[in-house]
C-alpha positions in Angstrom: 68.2 65.6 -91.2 64.4 64.1 -90.9 65.4 60.9 -89.8 65.3 59.9 -86.1 68.2 58.8 -83.8 69.4 55.6 -82.2 72.6 56.3 -80.0 76.2 54.9 -82.3 78.3 56.1 -79.6 81.7 53.6 -79.2 79.9 52.3 -75.4 76.7 50.7 -75.3 74.6 48.9 -72.7 71.9 46.6 -73.8 69.7 44.3 -71.6 69.9 41.4 -74.0 71.0 40.4 -77.4 67.8 39.6 -79.9 67.5 38.5 -83.6 68.4 35.9 -85.7 72.6 35.7 -85.5 74.0 35.5 -88.8 77.3 34.4 -87.4 79.5 31.6 -89.7 81.6 29.0 -88.2 83.9 29.1 -85.5 82.5 26.6 -83.9 85.5 25.1 -81.8 86.6 28.6 -81.2 83.0 29.2 -79.1 82.8 26.3 -77.7 86.4 26.8 -76.0 85.2 30.0 -75.1 82.7 29.1 -73.3 84.6 26.4 -71.3 86.7 28.5 -70.5 84.0 30.7 -68.6 83.4 27.5 -66.6 87.1 26.8 -65.9 88.2 26.4 -62.5 91.1 29.8 -61.9 94.2 29.7 -60.4 92.9 31.5 -57.7 90.4 29.0 -56.6 92.6 26.0 -57.0 94.9 27.7 -54.8 92.3 28.3 -52.3 91.8 32.3 -52.9 89.0 34.1 -53.8 89.0 35.4 -57.2 90.1 38.8 -57.0 88.5 40.1 -60.2 86.4 39.2 -63.5 86.9 36.3 -65.6 89.2 37.4 -68.7 88.4 35.9 -72.0 90.8 36.9 -74.8 90.0 37.1 -78.5 93.5 37.6 -80.2 93.9 38.0 -84.1 95.0 40.3 -86.9 92.4 43.0 -88.5 89.7 41.4 -90.5 90.0 37.5 -89.5 86.4 38.6 -87.6 87.7 38.8 -84.2 85.1 41.5 -83.0 82.3 39.0 -85.0 83.5 36.4 -82.7 83.0 38.5 -79.9 79.5 39.7 -80.4 78.6 36.1 -80.9 80.2 35.0 -78.0 78.0 37.6 -76.0 75.0 37.4 -77.7 75.3 33.2 -76.8 76.0 34.0 -73.3 74.4 37.0 -72.7 71.3 35.9 -70.5 73.8 34.9 -67.6 74.1 38.8 -67.1 71.2 40.2 -66.1 72.9 43.6 -65.6 73.4 44.2 -69.4 76.2 44.0 -72.2 78.7 46.9 -71.5 80.9 47.6 -75.0 83.7 49.8 -75.3 86.0 50.1 -78.3 89.8 51.0 -77.0 91.5 52.5 -80.3 90.4 54.5 -82.9 90.4 53.4 -86.4 94.1 54.7 -87.1 95.2 52.1 -84.5 95.6 54.8 -81.4 94.8 53.9 -78.3 92.5 55.5 -76.4 93.0 57.4 -73.4 91.9 55.3 -70.3 90.1 58.1 -68.6 88.0 58.5 -71.7 87.1 54.9 -71.8 86.3 54.7 -67.9 83.9 58.0 -68.3 82.1 56.5 -71.7 81.3 53.5 -69.7 80.0 55.5 -66.7 77.7 57.7 -68.6 76.7 54.1 -70.3 75.7 53.2 -66.6 74.0 56.2 -65.5 76.7 57.5 -63.3 78.3 60.5 -63.3 81.7 61.3 -62.8 83.1 64.8 -62.0 84.5 66.6 -65.1 88.2 66.8 -65.5 88.3 64.1 -63.2 92.0 61.9 -63.3 92.2 58.3 -64.7 92.5 56.8 -61.4 89.4 58.2 -60.0 87.4 57.5 -63.3 88.7 54.0 -63.1 87.9 53.7 -59.4 84.6 55.2 -59.9 83.9 52.6 -62.4 85.0 49.4 -60.1 82.5 50.8 -57.2 79.7 51.5 -60.3 80.1 47.4 -61.4 80.6 46.2 -57.4 77.1 44.9 -57.5 76.0 43.9 -61.0 76.4 41.2 -63.1 77.4 42.5 -66.1 79.3 41.2 -69.5 82.0 44.0 -70.4 83.2 43.9 -74.4 86.3 45.3 -75.0 87.0 45.9 -78.8 90.5 46.2 -80.0 92.6 46.5 -77.1 95.9 48.0 -77.1 97.2 46.3 -74.5 97.2 45.1 -71.0 97.6 47.9 -69.1 94.2 49.5 -70.9 92.3 46.5 -70.3 93.5 46.2 -66.6 92.4 49.5 -65.7 89.1 48.9 -66.4 88.6 45.2 -64.8 85.4 45.2 -62.5 86.8 43.5 -59.3 83.7 41.7 -59.3 83.7 38.0 -60.1 80.5 38.1 -61.0 81.1 39.9 -64.6 82.7 38.6 -67.2 85.2 40.5 -69.8 85.8 39.6 -73.5 89.0 41.2 -74.6 89.7 41.5 -78.4 93.4 42.3 -79.4 95.6 41.6 -81.8 98.2 39.9 -79.9 98.2 38.5 -75.9 97.5 40.4 -72.7 100.6 40.3 -71.1 100.5 41.3 -67.5 96.9 40.1 -66.5 96.9 36.7 -65.2 95.2 33.8 -65.9 94.1 34.9 -69.5 94.4 32.1 -72.4 94.2 33.5 -75.6 91.2 32.2 -78.3 94.0 32.7 -81.2 92.1 32.8 -84.6 92.7 31.7 -88.1 90.9 31.9 -91.6 87.5 30.4 -91.1 87.0 26.7 -92.2 86.4 26.6 -95.9 82.8 25.0 -96.0 82.5 28.8 -93.8 84.1 30.7 -96.2 82.4 29.5 -98.8 78.6 30.0 -97.0 80.4 33.6 -96.4 81.0 34.3 -100.4 77.0 32.8 -101.3 75.6 35.2 -99.2 77.1 37.9 -101.5 77.1 36.1 -104.8 73.8 34.1 -104.8 73.9 30.1 -104.1 73.5 29.5 -108.0 77.2 31.0 -108.8 78.7 28.7 -105.9 76.8 25.6 -106.9 77.6 25.3 -110.7 81.4 25.9 -109.7 82.0 24.9 -106.2 85.5 23.7 -106.9 86.5 27.5 -107.8 84.2 28.6 -104.8 86.5 26.5 -102.4 89.6 27.8 -104.5 88.9 31.4 -104.1 88.0 30.7 -99.8 91.6 29.4 -99.8 93.3 32.2 -101.9 91.5 34.3 -99.4 93.5 32.2 -96.5 89.3 32.3 -94.9 90.3 36.1 -94.0 86.2 37.0 -93.5 87.3 40.7 -94.6 88.9 39.6 -97.9 86.2 37.1 -98.4 83.4 39.9 -97.6 85.4 42.3 -100.6 85.4 39.3 -103.1 81.6 38.6 -103.0 80.9 42.5 -103.9 83.2 41.9 -106.4 81.5 39.2 -107.8 77.7 40.7 -106.9 78.7 43.6 -108.7 79.4 41.6 -111.7 76.7 38.8 -112.1 78.6 37.6 -115.6 81.9 37.0 -114.2 82.9 33.3 -112.8 84.3 32.7 -109.4 86.8 30.8 -111.1 88.1 34.4 -113.1 88.1 36.1 -109.8 90.2 33.2 -108.3 93.0 33.5 -111.3 93.0 37.2 -110.8 94.1 36.6 -107.2 96.4 34.1 -107.9 98.1 36.1 -110.6 98.3 39.2 -108.1 101.5 40.2 -106.5 102.2 38.2 -103.6 103.4 40.7 -101.6 100.8 42.2 -98.7 98.3 40.1 -96.7 95.2 37.6 -98.8 93.1 40.8 -97.8 95.3 43.5 -99.4 95.3 41.7 -102.7 91.6 41.8 -102.6 91.5 44.9 -101.7 93.6 46.1 -104.4 91.6 43.7 -107.0 88.4 45.9 -105.9 89.5 49.2 -105.4 90.8 49.7 -108.7 87.5 48.3 -110.4 85.4 51.2 -108.3 84.5 54.0 -110.4 86.7 57.3 -110.2 84.3 59.3 -107.9 83.4 56.3 -105.6 87.0 55.8 -105.6 88.1 58.8 -104.5 84.7 59.1 -101.9 86.2 55.8 -100.3 89.7 56.8 -99.5 88.9 60.3 -98.3 86.8 58.4 -95.5 89.8 57.7 -94.1 89.4 61.3 -92.7 86.1 60.8 -91.0 86.6 61.4 -87.5 86.5 57.8 -85.3 85.7 56.0 -88.7 82.3 57.2 -88.6 80.8 58.8 -91.7 77.1 59.9 -92.4 75.9 61.0 -95.8 76.7 65.1 -94.7 80.3 63.8 -93.9 80.9 62.2 -97.8 79.6 65.0 -98.9 81.8 67.6 -97.7 84.9 65.1 -98.0 83.9 65.0 -101.8 82.0 68.4 -103.0 79.0 66.1 -103.6 75.4 66.3 -103.0 73.9 64.7 -100.0 71.9 62.6 -102.0 74.8 61.3 -104.0 76.7 60.5 -101.6 74.3 58.3 -99.7 73.7 56.6 -102.7 77.5 55.8 -103.2 77.5 55.0 -99.3 75.5 52.3 -99.9 76.9 51.1 -102.9 80.3 50.8 -101.1 78.5 49.0 -98.1 77.2 46.3 -101.2 80.3 45.9 -102.3 81.8 45.1 -98.8 84.2 48.2 -98.2 81.9 49.6 -95.4 79.6 48.8 -92.3 76.0 50.1 -91.5 76.1 51.5 -88.3 73.4 50.2 -85.6 71.2 53.9 -86.1 68.1 54.9 -87.2 70.3 57.7 -88.8 72.0 56.9 -92.0 75.1 55.9 -90.8 78.5 54.0 -91.7 81.5 52.7 -90.3 85.2 52.4 -91.7 86.4 49.0 -90.7 89.0 49.0 -88.7 91.4 46.7 -90.6 90.9 48.8 -94.2 91.5 52.0 -92.3 95.1 51.7 -92.9 95.2 50.7 -96.7 92.4 53.8 -97.5 95.0 56.1 -95.0 97.9 55.1 -97.7 95.5 55.6 -100.7 94.5 59.3 -99.9 98.1 60.0 -99.1 99.5 58.6 -102.4 96.8 59.8 -104.6 95.8 62.9 -103.3 98.1 66.0 -103.0 98.1 67.4 -99.6 96.4 70.8 -100.2 93.3 68.5 -101.9 93.3 66.7 -98.1 93.2 69.2 -96.3 90.8 71.5 -98.2 88.6 67.9 -97.8 89.1 68.5 -93.9 88.3 71.8 -94.3 85.3 71.5 -95.9 84.2 68.4 -93.6 84.7 70.5 -90.7 83.2 73.2 -91.9 79.9 71.5 -92.8 80.2 69.8 -89.3 80.0 73.7 -88.1 77.3 74.8 -90.0 75.4 71.7 -88.6 76.2 72.7 -85.1 74.9 76.5 -85.6 71.7 74.8 -87.1 71.1 72.6 -84.2 71.8 75.4 -81.8 69.6 78.1 -83.4 66.6 75.8 -83.4 66.2 75.7 -79.8 66.2 79.6 -80.0 62.6 79.8 -80.9 61.8 83.0 -79.8 64.2 84.8 -81.3 63.7 86.4 -85.0 67.4 86.6 -85.4 67.6 82.8 -85.0 64.6 82.2 -87.1 65.8 84.3 -90.0 69.4 83.0 -89.8 67.6 79.7 -90.2 66.1 80.2 -93.1 69.1 81.2 -95.1 70.7 77.8 -94.5 70.1 75.4 -97.1 67.6 72.9 -96.4 69.9 69.9 -96.2 71.3 71.9 -93.4 68.1 72.5 -91.3 66.2 70.6 -88.2 62.8 69.9 -88.7 62.4 70.2 -84.9 64.4 70.7 -81.8 63.7 67.0 -80.7 65.3 66.2 -84.0 68.6 68.2 -83.8 68.9 66.7 -80.1 68.8 63.1 -81.0 71.3 64.3 -84.0 73.9 65.6 -81.4 72.9 62.8 -79.4 74.0 60.1 -82.2 77.1 62.3 -83.1 78.6 63.3 -80.0 81.5 60.6 -80.5 82.1 62.2 -84.4 81.7 65.6 -82.9 84.3 65.4 -80.2 86.6 63.2 -82.4 86.6 66.4 -85.0 87.2 68.6 -82.6 90.0 67.0 -81.4 91.5 66.0 -85.3 90.8 69.6 -85.9 93.3 70.8 -83.4 95.6 68.1 -83.7 95.9 68.8 -87.6 97.9 72.3 -86.6 97.0 74.4 -89.6 93.0 74.6 -89.3 93.3 76.6 -86.2 90.9 78.8 -86.9 88.4 77.0 -88.5 88.8 74.6 -85.4 88.3 77.1 -82.6 85.2 77.8 -84.4 83.7 74.1 -84.8 84.2 74.3 -80.7 82.6 77.5 -80.4 79.8 76.2 -81.8 80.1 72.7 -80.0 80.0 74.3 -76.8 77.2 76.3 -77.7 74.8 73.4 -79.3 75.8 71.2 -76.4 74.8 73.7 -73.5 71.7 74.6 -75.5 70.4 70.8 -75.7 72.1 69.1 -72.5 72.8 71.8 -70.1 76.2 73.0 -68.4 76.2 70.7 -65.8 74.9 67.3 -67.7 77.8 68.4 -70.5 80.2 69.2 -67.9 82.9 65.9 -69.0 82.5 67.2 -72.5 82.8 70.8 -71.8 86.0 70.3 -70.0 87.7 68.1 -72.8 87.1 70.7 -75.3 87.9 74.2 -73.3 91.0 72.1 -72.8 91.9 71.7 -77.1 91.0 75.6 -76.6 93.6 76.3 -74.4 95.8 74.2 -76.4 95.0 76.3 -79.2 95.6 79.5 -77.7 98.4 78.6 -76.5 100.1 77.6 -79.5 98.4 80.8 -81.6 99.5 82.9 -78.6 96.2 84.4 -78.2 96.0 85.2 -74.8 92.8 86.7 -74.5 91.3 82.9 -75.9 93.7 81.7 -73.4 92.3 83.5 -70.2 88.6 82.7 -71.3 89.5 78.5 -71.5 91.7 79.1 -68.1 88.4 80.7 -66.2 86.0 78.1 -68.2 88.6 75.1 -66.9 88.6 76.9 -63.6 84.8 76.7 -62.9 84.5 73.4 -63.8 87.6 72.8 -61.3 85.7 74.6 -58.6 82.5 73.1 -59.2 83.5 69.9 -58.4 85.5 70.8 -55.6 89.0 71.0 -57.2 89.2 74.6 -55.4 93.4 74.2 -55.3 93.4 73.5 -59.2 90.8 76.1 -59.6 92.9 78.9 -58.0 95.8 77.9 -60.4 93.9 78.1 -63.5 92.2 81.5 -62.7 96.1 83.3 -61.5 96.8 81.9 -65.0 93.8 83.6 -66.3 94.9 87.2 -64.3 97.8 86.8 -66.3 96.5 85.9 -69.5 93.7 88.8 -69.3 96.4 91.1 -68.3 98.4 90.5 -71.5 95.7 91.0 -73.7 94.5 94.3 -72.0 91.1 92.2 -71.3 89.5 94.0 -68.7 86.3 91.7 -68.7 88.9 88.7 -68.5 90.9 90.5 -65.8 88.4 91.6 -63.6 86.4 88.0 -63.5 89.7 86.2 -62.9 90.3 88.7 -60.0 86.8 87.8 -58.4 87.3 84.2 -58.9 90.3 84.0 -57.4 88.7 85.4 -54.3 85.8 83.0 -54.9 88.6 79.9 -54.8 90.7 81.3 -51.7 87.0 81.7 -49.9 86.5 77.9 -50.6 89.7 77.1 -49.4 88.5 79.0 -45.7 91.4 81.9 -46.9 89.2 84.7 -45.6 91.7 87.5 -45.7 93.0 86.4 -49.2 89.0 86.4 -50.4 88.3 89.5 -49.2 91.5 91.3 -50.8 91.1 89.8 -54.0 87.5 90.8 -54.3 88.5 94.3 -53.6 90.7 94.7 -56.3 87.9 92.8 -58.4 85.7 96.0 -57.2 88.0 98.5 -57.3 88.3 97.4 -61.6 84.4 97.8 -61.4 83.9 100.9 -59.6 86.6 102.7 -62.2 84.3 101.2 -65.3 81.2 102.1 -63.2 79.6 98.6 -63.5 77.4 99.3 -60.4 75.4 95.8 -60.9 78.8 94.5 -60.4 80.3 96.6 -58.0 77.3 96.1 -55.8 77.5 92.4 -56.0 81.2 92.6 -55.1 80.2 94.4 -52.0 78.7 91.4 -51.0 81.2 89.3 -51.7 83.6 91.0 -49.7 81.0 91.0 -46.9 80.6 87.4 -47.1 84.1 86.8 -46.6 84.4 89.4 -43.7 81.4 87.3 -41.8 83.0 84.2 -42.6 86.1 85.6 -40.9 83.8 86.9 -37.7 84.8 90.3 -38.9 80.9 91.6 -38.4 81.8 95.4 -38.5 83.3 95.1 -42.0 80.6 92.8 -43.1 77.8 95.1 -42.2 79.9 98.2 -44.0 80.0 96.2 -47.0 76.3 94.9 -47.1 75.0 98.4 -46.7 77.0 99.4 -49.4 75.6 96.2 -51.4 72.3 97.6 -50.3 72.8 101.0 -51.5 74.4 100.1 -55.4 71.2 97.6 -55.8 69.1 100.7 -54.7 70.5 103.0 -57.9 70.5 100.1 -59.9 67.0 99.4 -59.4 66.9 95.7 -58.9 64.6 95.5 -56.1 65.3 91.7 -55.4 68.6 92.0 -55.0 68.2 94.7 -52.7 65.9 92.6 -50.6 68.2 89.7 -50.5 71.1 92.2 -49.6 69.0 93.5 -47.1 68.0 89.8 -45.8 72.0 89.1 -45.5 72.1 92.3 -43.3 69.9 91.4 -41.1 71.6 87.7 -40.8 74.9 89.3 -40.0 73.6 92.0 -37.3 72.0 88.8 -35.5 75.5 87.4 -35.4 76.8 91.0 -33.7 74.3 90.4 -31.4 71.6 93.0 -32.7 68.6 91.5 -32.6 66.2 94.5 -32.5 68.1 95.7 -35.6 68.5 92.6 -37.2 64.4 92.1 -36.9 63.9 96.1 -38.5 65.9 95.3 -41.2 63.9 91.8 -41.8 60.8 93.4 -42.4 62.1 96.4 -44.5 64.0 93.4 -46.8 60.1 91.7 -47.0 58.4 94.9 -48.1 61.5 95.4 -51.1 60.6 92.0 -52.0 57.2 92.7 -51.8 57.3 95.3 -54.4 59.9 93.1 -56.0 56.9 90.9 -56.5 59.2 88.0 -55.8 56.6 85.7 -54.0 59.3 82.8 -53.2 61.9 85.5 -51.9 58.8 87.0 -49.8 58.1 83.9 -48.5 61.6 83.1 -47.6 62.2 86.5 -45.8 59.2 85.9 -43.7 60.6 83.2 -42.5 63.7 84.6 -41.6 61.8 87.5 -39.5 59.6 84.6 -37.8 63.2 83.1 -36.7 64.4 86.3 -35.4 61.1 86.6 -33.6 61.3 83.1 -32.0 64.8 84.3 -31.0 63.1 87.7 -29.5 60.8 85.6 -27.3 57.4 86.5 -29.6 55.9 82.9 -30.7 52.8 84.8 -31.9 54.0 86.7 -33.8 56.4 84.4 -35.4 53.2 82.0 -36.3 51.8 84.7 -38.0 54.4 85.3 -40.5 54.8 81.1 -40.9 51.7 81.6 -41.9 52.2 84.4 -44.3 55.0 82.5 -45.8 52.5 79.4 -46.2 50.1 81.5 -48.0 52.2 82.8 -50.5 53.8 79.3 -51.1 50.4 78.2 -51.8 50.0 80.7 -54.6 52.9 79.9 -56.1 53.3 75.8 -55.8 56.0 75.3 -59.0 58.9 75.2 -56.2 58.5 75.8 -52.6 61.1 78.1 -50.7 63.5 75.8 -48.8 64.1 78.4 -45.8 67.1 80.6 -46.8 68.7 78.6 -49.4 67.4 81.2 -52.1 69.1 84.3 -50.0 72.5 82.6 -49.8 72.5 81.4 -53.2 71.6 85.1 -54.1 74.2 86.8 -52.1 76.7 84.2 -52.1 76.9 82.5 -55.1 77.9 85.1 -57.3 80.7 83.3 -59.5 80.3 83.2 -63.4 79.6 79.5 -64.4 77.8 80.0 -68.1 80.2 80.2 -71.3 81.4 83.2 -72.2 80.7 84.9 -75.7 84.1 84.3 -76.7 83.8 80.5 -76.5 
């Protein structure tokens, strides 16, 4: 756990591609694709302006090198697009299409554009098109499932270029000519073999090497496996492998025949690890995941993974952390092997071990941020050394690199349906780790998806308490992004679930949140009513601090409605409540809001006296920023009363206080309003 980290997510933005290309063959295809970039489009021929970016399509079966060709094309033309290269993979390793909403959000993240949590697909794709409107970007969409996926992500900017990789034509996208791939030419196939076997074995028997390339039908994935098989057997002749493949059953593709032969030659432990890697979330593997799946040590897992890379079964990920990828063309065969050679109970156990290891790593990732907690330090020391992070920075890097796999693990755990208890624990730790390292606001989009998964499990297992917690968290995220009607529906459902669970905390919080949603929607009567219901619950449980806060929220609703008498009565009750709890700063803020309402009600003298009292309580609370803000409030009131000299004295006092505390300047009355009105509970609850 000491390696540094580099992003290996499915979306990447880079300025230029550097380094020597190890690409082989496809000279004709590259030339055609480059010519297609310059080709006059149908819209131009018709005298119309091109409505969107040019789309190039590379079509071919998995294993034909279609992604490698796309990457080579990108490498060659990237310098034409000064705003960089943007990448996204549109299918999971098992072939499941990636939702457009997730792909669009990941692309926006790569562009450093923050989209609202829980936003709809249409909103996200529109935001993506807006972000790309003034850029010249090359967009690589790998493994597209259909035309709808690609069409939703197309930039409406003729200066951009889209390179799409798919198994077949993208019917529905106009003016796209597919570049259909077959096998490599014989010369390139032989050179690919020599990269694994060395040039000597090819030179002494070139005819057999050509025969082997023809047996593999020039498919790069099959040739890599054949080369790995030969590299592991220095004494085997190339002709031996060609004969064995010819003797193989004619069923299946060249890739499947080479795979069967190469797999059969693996040691038992390596073969078991390889087929269990089909369980890895998003096809991303590291030594920890492989260790958990097979029950071996982390060092042993890393050695086996490196051996599988040398044999052509895995690819190394572009990361300074040890990372590996399961090729998409091999995933169906590995999954079939796992289902036929391993019992369902063994696969379930392997999946559970993997999720449990991920959970413990998340616990360690979060605990290392709690440097001031003796309990957290003690808990860290009880973990095995392989699960500890050397520093908070290393933990944050690990979380960033593994983010796609962690989110995929949560989705797979919930979809499994048999590991719900483990899935709930995993999602709880994932939320806490993200909040600890990234913050609630920055991680809001991911948190929205996780809380939606929690809601799915709670509804499936009929867990009303967890259902209420998930609905409250989703409602909070909806409210933060201005979707107040949706938030209100969530809060009402959370209230029903809280009552079903007989959970007073969830019920009271839901009532207050319903009131807050009505307040944002401008329905002040209903807001005051729901705050009042929540107040009754708090008073019944003698929760004085929460009751005082709710008095303030009721007063705010009456203030917005222009009922100043009711507002004054409730603010006085809030002041009295804070006085009983000994919260001097909250008492000062409540007095300030009381003064504001007195001023609205046409009582400036009373407002001035209340403001001065608030200043005194802020001084006793030793809250410099609050004291300065209250001095400014007093100055404004004195200006209204026609005493500019006294007003200048109070502004001078505020300036002196702010000079003594320069960390953050008080912004007039914004802090007071925040303290009085921003009372909604937004953090993840302990249940999550």
